[in-house]
C-alpha positions as CSV (number, residue, x, y, z in Angstrom):
1,X,0.1,-0.1,0.1
2,X,1.3,3.8,-0.4
3,X,3.3,4.6,2.6
4,X,2.0,8.2,2.4
5,X,-1.5,6.9,2.6
6,X,-1.0,5.0,5.6
7,X,0.7,7.2,7.5
8,X,-2.0,9.4,6.8
9,X,-4.4,7.0,7.7
10,X,-2.8,6.7,11.0
11,X,-2.3,10.4,11.5
12,X,-5.8,10.6,11.2
13,X,-7.6,7.9,13.6
14,X,-4.6,8.9,16.2
15,X,-6.1,12.9,16.3
16,X,-9.7,11.5,16.8
17,X,-9.6,8.7,18.7
18,X,-11.5,7.1,16.0
19,X,-14.3,7.9,13.9
20,X,-17.6,7.7,16.1
21,X,-18.8,9.2,19.2
22,X,-22.2,9.2,21.0
23,X,-24.8,11.9,20.8
24,X,-27.6,12.6,22.4
25,X,-31.3,13.2,20.1
26,X,-32.6,14.8,23.5
27,X,-30.6,18.3,25.0
28,X,-31.1,17.3,28.8
29,X,-31.3,21.3,29.7
30,X,-33.8,21.6,31.7
31,X,-35.1,19.3,35.3
32,X,-38.2,18.6,33.0
33,X,-36.2,17.1,30.7
34,X,-34.3,15.0,32.3
35,X,-37.1,13.5,34.3
36,X,-38.7,12.9,30.7
37,X,-35.8,11.0,29.3
38,X,-34.8,9.1,32.7
39,X,-36.2,8.5,35.7
40,X,-39.0,9.0,36.7
41,X,-40.8,9.6,32.9
42,X,-38.6,6.4,31.7
43,X,-40.6,4.3,33.8
44,X,-43.6,4.5,31.7
45,X,-41.6,3.6,28.4
46,X,-40.0,0.7,30.0
47,X,-43.6,-1.0,31.3
48,X,-45.3,-0.3,27.9
49,X,-42.2,-2.3,26.3
50,X,-42.5,-4.7,28.4
51,X,-46.2,-5.3,27.7
52,X,-45.1,-5.0,23.6
53,X,-41.7,-5.8,22.7
54,X,-42.7,-4.4,19.2
55,X,-43.2,-0.7,20.9
56,X,-39.1,-0.7,21.0
57,X,-38.9,-0.1,17.8
58,X,-41.0,2.9,18.2
59,X,-39.8,4.0,21.5
60,X,-36.4,3.5,21.2
61,X,-33.2,3.5,19.0
62,X,-33.7,0.1,17.5
63,X,-36.0,1.3,14.8
64,X,-32.8,3.0,13.0
65,X,-29.8,1.0,14.7
66,X,-27.8,-1.6,13.2
67,X,-24.9,-3.3,14.9
68,X,-21.5,-3.9,12.7
69,X,-20.1,-7.2,14.1
70,X,-16.8,-9.2,13.6
71,X,-14.5,-11.2,15.4
72,X,-11.3,-9.9,13.3
73,X,-10.7,-13.2,11.4
74,X,-10.8,-11.8,8.0
75,X,-9.7,-8.2,8.2
76,X,-9.7,-7.0,4.8
77,X,-7.4,-8.5,3.0
78,X,-4.9,-8.9,5.9
79,X,-6.3,-11.8,7.5
80,X,-6.9,-12.9,10.5
81,X,-5.4,-10.0,13.2
82,X,-8.2,-10.2,16.1
83,X,-11.2,-7.8,17.4
84,X,-8.8,-5.3,18.6
85,X,-7.6,-4.5,14.9
86,X,-11.0,-4.8,13.9
87,X,-12.0,-1.9,15.4
88,X,-11.2,0.7,13.2
89,X,-12.5,-1.2,10.4
90,X,-16.0,-1.7,12.0
91,X,-16.0,1.9,12.5
92,X,-15.5,3.0,9.3
93,X,-18.7,0.8,8.4
94,X,-20.4,2.7,10.7
95,X,-19.5,6.0,9.7
96,X,-20.7,5.0,6.2
97,X,-24.1,3.9,7.4
98,X,-24.1,7.1,8.9
99,X,-23.2,9.4,6.4
100,X,-24.4,7.8,3.3
101,X,-27.9,6.6,5.0
102,X,-28.7,8.2,8.1
103,X,-28.5,5.0,9.6
104,X,-27.1,4.6,13.2
105,X,-24.7,1.9,13.7
106,X,-22.3,0.8,16.4
107,X,-18.8,-1.5,15.6
108,X,-18.8,-4.4,18.0
109,X,-15.7,-6.6,17.7
110,X,-15.7,-10.0,19.5
111,X,-13.0,-12.1,21.5
112,X,-14.2,-15.5,20.6
113,X,-13.6,-17.0,17.1
114,X,-16.4,-19.7,18.3
115,X,-18.9,-20.3,16.0
116,X,-21.8,-21.1,19.0
117,X,-20.0,-18.5,21.1
118,X,-20.9,-15.5,18.4
119,X,-24.0,-16.9,17.4
120,X,-25.1,-16.7,20.9
121,X,-23.9,-13.4,22.0
122,X,-25.5,-11.8,18.7
123,X,-28.6,-13.4,19.8
124,X,-28.4,-12.2,23.2
125,X,-27.5,-8.5,22.6
126,X,-29.9,-8.4,19.7
127,X,-32.9,-6.3,21.4
128,X,-31.7,-3.2,20.9
129,X,-30.3,-3.6,17.4
130,X,-32.7,-3.3,14.5
131,X,-30.6,-4.9,11.9
132,X,-27.2,-7.3,12.0
133,X,-24.1,-6.4,9.7
134,X,-21.5,-9.2,9.9
135,X,-18.2,-8.0,8.8
136,X,-14.7,-9.7,8.2
137,X,-15.4,-13.0,9.5
138,X,-13.9,-16.1,7.8
139,X,-15.2,-19.1,5.9
140,X,-16.3,-21.8,6.2
141,X,-17.9,-20.3,9.6
142,X,-19.8,-17.2,8.2
143,X,-21.9,-19.8,5.9
144,X,-23.4,-21.2,9.3
145,X,-22.9,-18.0,11.4
146,X,-25.4,-16.0,9.1
147,X,-27.8,-18.5,8.0
148,X,-28.3,-19.6,11.7
149,X,-28.9,-16.0,12.8
150,X,-31.3,-15.4,9.9
151,X,-33.4,-18.5,10.8
152,X,-33.2,-17.2,15.0
153,X,-33.7,-13.9,14.7
154,X,-36.5,-11.7,13.8
155,X,-34.2,-8.9,12.6
156,X,-32.2,-8.9,9.1
157,X,-29.0,-10.2,8.8
158,X,-26.2,-9.4,6.1
159,X,-22.7,-10.9,6.4
160,X,-21.4,-7.9,4.1
161,X,-18.5,-9.6,2.6
162,X,-20.7,-11.9,0.9
163,X,-23.7,-10.6,-0.3
164,X,-22.5,-6.5,-0.6
165,X,-19.6,-7.8,-2.5
166,X,-22.0,-10.4,-4.5
167,X,-24.3,-7.7,-5.7
168,X,-22.1,-4.9,-6.3
169,X,-20.3,-7.7,-8.6
170,X,-23.2,-8.8,-10.3
171,X,-24.0,-5.1,-11.2
172,X,-20.6,-4.7,-12.9
173,X,-20.6,-7.8,-14.9
174,X,-24.2,-7.1,-15.9
175,X,-23.0,-4.0,-17.6
176,X,-19.3,-5.0,-18.7
177,X,-20.9,-8.0,-20.7
178,X,-23.8,-5.3,-22.3
179,X,-20.9,-3.4,-23.5
180,X,-18.7,-6.0,-24.6
181,X,-22.2,-7.4,-26.6
182,X,-22.0,-10.8,-25.3
183,X,-24.9,-12.5,-23.3
184,X,-25.3,-14.0,-19.9
185,X,-26.0,-17.6,-21.4
186,X,-23.0,-17.3,-23.3
187,X,-20.4,-15.7,-21.1
188,X,-17.2,-18.0,-20.0
189,X,-16.3,-16.9,-16.5
190,X,-13.5,-17.8,-14.3
191,X,-14.1,-17.0,-10.6
192,X,-10.5,-17.6,-8.5
193,X,-11.4,-17.9,-4.6
194,X,-14.0,-19.4,-3.0
195,X,-14.3,-17.8,0.4
196,X,-16.7,-15.4,1.9
197,X,-17.1,-13.2,-1.3
198,X,-16.6,-15.8,-3.7
199,X,-19.3,-18.3,-2.5
200,X,-21.8,-15.7,-2.5
201,X,-20.7,-14.3,-5.8
202,X,-21.1,-17.6,-7.2
203,X,-24.4,-18.0,-5.8
204,X,-25.5,-15.1,-7.0
205,X,-24.2,-15.1,-10.7
206,X,-26.2,-18.9,-11.0
207,X,-29.1,-17.4,-9.8
208,X,-29.2,-14.6,-11.9
209,X,-28.1,-16.5,-15.0
210,X,-24.6,-16.4,-15.4
211,X,-24.3,-20.5,-14.8
212,X,-21.1,-21.2,-17.0
213,X,-18.5,-20.7,-14.1
214,X,-15.3,-22.5,-13.8
215,X,-14.7,-22.3,-9.8
216,X,-10.8,-21.9,-8.5
217,X,-9.5,-22.6,-5.0
218,X,-6.0,-22.8,-3.6
219,X,-5.7,-26.7,-4.9
220,X,-6.8,-25.4,-8.6
221,X,-9.8,-26.2,-10.1
222,X,-12.8,-27.5,-8.5
223,X,-14.0,-30.4,-10.3
224,X,-15.9,-33.3,-9.4
225,X,-12.9,-35.9,-9.5
226,X,-12.4,-33.8,-6.1
227,X,-12.8,-35.6,-2.8
228,X,-12.1,-32.5,-0.7
229,X,-14.5,-29.9,-1.5
230,X,-16.9,-28.6,1.2
231,X,-20.5,-28.3,1.0
232,X,-20.1,-24.4,-0.8
233,X,-17.6,-26.1,-3.2
234,X,-19.9,-28.6,-4.0
235,X,-22.8,-27.0,-4.4
236,X,-21.1,-24.4,-6.6
237,X,-19.9,-26.9,-9.0
238,X,-23.2,-28.8,-8.9
239,X,-24.7,-25.0,-10.4
240,X,-22.5,-24.2,-12.7
241,X,-22.8,-25.5,-16.3
242,X,-19.2,-25.2,-17.3
243,X,-17.3,-28.3,-19.1
244,X,-14.8,-27.9,-16.1
245,X,-11.3,-30.6,-16.6
246,X,-8.8,-30.7,-13.8
247,X,-6.0,-28.2,-13.9
248,X,-5.0,-24.7,-12.8
249,X,-5.8,-20.9,-13.6
250,X,-3.6,-21.2,-16.5
251,X,-5.5,-23.6,-17.8
252,X,-9.2,-22.3,-16.7
253,X,-8.4,-19.1,-18.3
254,X,-8.1,-20.0,-21.9
255,X,-10.6,-18.5,-23.7
256,X,-12.5,-17.3,-21.2
257,X,-14.7,-13.8,-21.4
258,X,-14.6,-13.0,-17.9
259,X,-12.3,-13.4,-14.7
260,X,-13.2,-12.7,-11.1
261,X,-10.6,-12.7,-8.4
262,X,-11.4,-13.1,-4.9
263,X,-7.9,-14.2,-4.4
264,X,-4.1,-13.0,-3.6
265,X,-2.4,-10.6,-5.3
266,X,-0.3,-11.0,-8.4
267,X,-1.8,-14.5,-9.5
268,X,-2.4,-13.6,-13.1
269,X,0.1,-12.6,-15.9
270,X,-0.2,-10.6,-19.0
271,X,0.6,-13.9,-20.2
272,X,-3.0,-15.5,-19.0
273,X,-5.0,-12.5,-20.2
274,X,-3.3,-12.8,-23.5
275,X,-4.9,-16.7,-23.6
276,X,-8.5,-15.5,-22.8
277,X,-11.2,-14.5,-25.3
278,X,-11.0,-11.2,-27.6
279,X,-11.5,-8.3,-25.2
280,X,-11.8,-9.7,-22.5
281,X,-12.9,-8.6,-19.0
282,X,-11.0,-8.8,-15.6
283,X,-12.8,-7.9,-11.8
284,X,-9.3,-8.1,-10.0
285,X,-10.7,-7.6,-6.9
286,X,-8.4,-9.1,-4.0
287,X,-7.1,-6.1,-1.9
288,X,-4.8,-3.8,-1.5
289,X,-3.1,-5.7,-4.4
290,X,-5.2,-6.8,-7.2
291,X,-4.0,-10.0,-9.0
292,X,-3.2,-7.7,-11.8
293,X,-2.6,-4.5,-11.9
294,X,-4.9,-2.4,-14.4
295,X,-2.4,-1.2,-16.2
296,X,-0.6,-4.7,-16.9
297,X,-4.4,-6.4,-18.2
298,X,-4.9,-2.8,-20.6
299,X,-1.4,-3.8,-21.9
300,X,-2.7,-7.0,-23.2
301,X,-6.1,-6.0,-24.6
302,X,-8.5,-6.3,-21.6
303,X,-11.7,-4.4,-22.5
304,X,-12.5,-3.5,-19.0
305,X,-10.5,-3.9,-15.8
306,X,-12.3,-3.6,-12.4
307,X,-10.7,-3.7,-8.9
308,X,-11.4,-3.3,-5.2
309,X,-9.2,0.2,-5.4
310,X,-10.2,3.9,-5.4
311,X,-7.6,5.0,-7.2
312,X,-8.3,3.0,-10.4
313,X,-11.7,3.4,-12.4
314,X,-14.7,0.7,-11.7
315,X,-13.9,0.1,-7.9
316,X,-16.1,-2.9,-6.8
317,X,-17.7,-1.0,-3.5
318,X,-20.2,-2.6,-1.0
319,X,-20.9,0.9,-0.1
320,X,-23.0,1.1,-3.2
321,X,-25.6,-1.7,-1.1
322,X,-25.4,-2.1,2.4
323,X,-26.5,1.5,3.5
324,X,-29.4,1.7,1.4
325,X,-30.5,-1.8,1.8
326,X,-30.7,-1.8,5.5
327,X,-32.2,1.5,5.4
328,X,-34.5,-0.3,3.5
329,X,-34.9,-3.5,5.9
330,X,-35.3,-1.5,8.8
331,X,-38.5,0.3,7.5
332,X,-39.9,-3.4,7.3
333,X,-40.4,-5.5,10.5
334,X,-39.7,-9.0,10.5
335,X,-38.5,-8.9,7.0
336,X,-35.1,-11.1,6.1
337,X,-32.5,-10.9,3.3
338,X,-32.4,-13.2,0.6
339,X,-30.9,-13.9,-2.8
340,X,-33.8,-12.6,-4.8
341,X,-33.3,-9.5,-3.0
342,X,-29.9,-9.1,-3.7
343,X,-30.8,-9.6,-7.4
344,X,-33.5,-6.9,-7.6
345,X,-30.9,-4.3,-5.8
346,X,-28.7,-5.4,-8.4
347,X,-31.0,-4.5,-11.4
348,X,-32.6,-1.3,-9.4
349,X,-28.4,-0.2,-9.6
350,X,-28.0,-1.0,-13.3
351,X,-30.9,0.6,-14.1
352,X,-30.2,3.7,-12.3
353,X,-26.9,3.9,-14.1
354,X,-27.5,2.8,-17.3
355,X,-27.3,6.1,-19.3
356,X,-23.8,6.4,-17.8
357,X,-22.0,3.4,-18.2
358,X,-18.7,3.6,-19.8
359,X,-15.7,1.1,-20.5
360,X,-14.4,2.7,-17.1
361,X,-17.5,3.8,-15.5
362,X,-19.8,0.2,-15.1
363,X,-20.5,1.1,-11.8
364,X,-22.1,4.6,-9.9
365,X,-19.4,6.5,-7.7
366,X,-20.3,5.5,-4.5
367,X,-20.7,9.2,-3.9
368,X,-23.4,9.2,-6.4
369,X,-26.1,10.8,-3.6
370,X,-29.1,8.9,-5.4
371,X,-28.1,5.6,-5.0
372,X,-28.8,4.9,-1.6
373,X,-32.2,5.7,-2.0
374,X,-32.6,3.7,-4.9
375,X,-31.7,0.9,-3.4
376,X,-33.6,1.5,0.0
377,X,-37.0,1.7,-2.7
378,X,-35.7,-1.5,-4.5
379,X,-36.4,-3.3,-0.7
380,X,-39.4,-1.5,-0.4
381,X,-40.8,-2.6,-3.4
382,X,-39.3,-6.2,-3.1
383,X,-41.4,-6.6,0.3
384,X,-44.5,-4.8,-1.1
């Protein structure tokens, strides 16, 4: 990463001691107001909620508050750095929630990486929150944690590393293939990296109709000949229509239209790009260093290159999805995230951006102020 950027980030966080603070909505400037906000008046509110817990959404912060929860096991592309190192990332997510969608969010970093403990803790703190945003929890534990919580809680739960990433990738892929002039049925895709983001992206693309996908993990192409496949990898393989053979990334990329990298830095060479189809599309999303740098990919004829970085065009950024998604979900008691909703959100963003799509702008900017409203509206219409 850029050394100067690192130093500036350290200085910013040190100056402010983080990015969040607690602020009261009610100014406690008189004895009367204090007696209404706290004792004795608050007792009437507690009694009302005690008689009907659904009133918590009406009388407390629950109606607009999300918990941003991590165990620090998969922080960005940096690995298992633990819960203390997760704090600044979760603070950042909370700041984005507030700045972009007006949603209050609070970072919670758990000092355990035990699946059952994490599920239990989240269930036990859930009364105060209207939604749960899971973040930076490693695979495969993240799949069970999210799945169980969706079934066992009455508030929406989303692992953003999975579904935020997958939804934005789907938006970019829809627009990129339209520009390339190729249908989803004929698009030959290679997806490298089947962790949290890779599994969710594969699931969402297959559900949408991009089914010709060859999946790659650290051991090579995922095929039926292997006996080491997890449930998730087996599911992706069963959902794919690709004619897969044993081999590695070099073999898979030959004549492919699209590469989606959610794996490791510098794993794709210029020769690999040359072996792809004419005018290939590359989503090199490993952070902070992509599978191949955009300038190297373009030198070899890449038509569209997207990364997870903000210093290149076509940033695949989860911030296009999660603020508006939760803003909408918080308005629908009992609603839960599902795959159909993420496809609906993706289509709404595609339609919003359709007049502005170019090879260097396959996605709207995260600073497009209208995107949150577009996503929020898509959520509300989906559950209408």
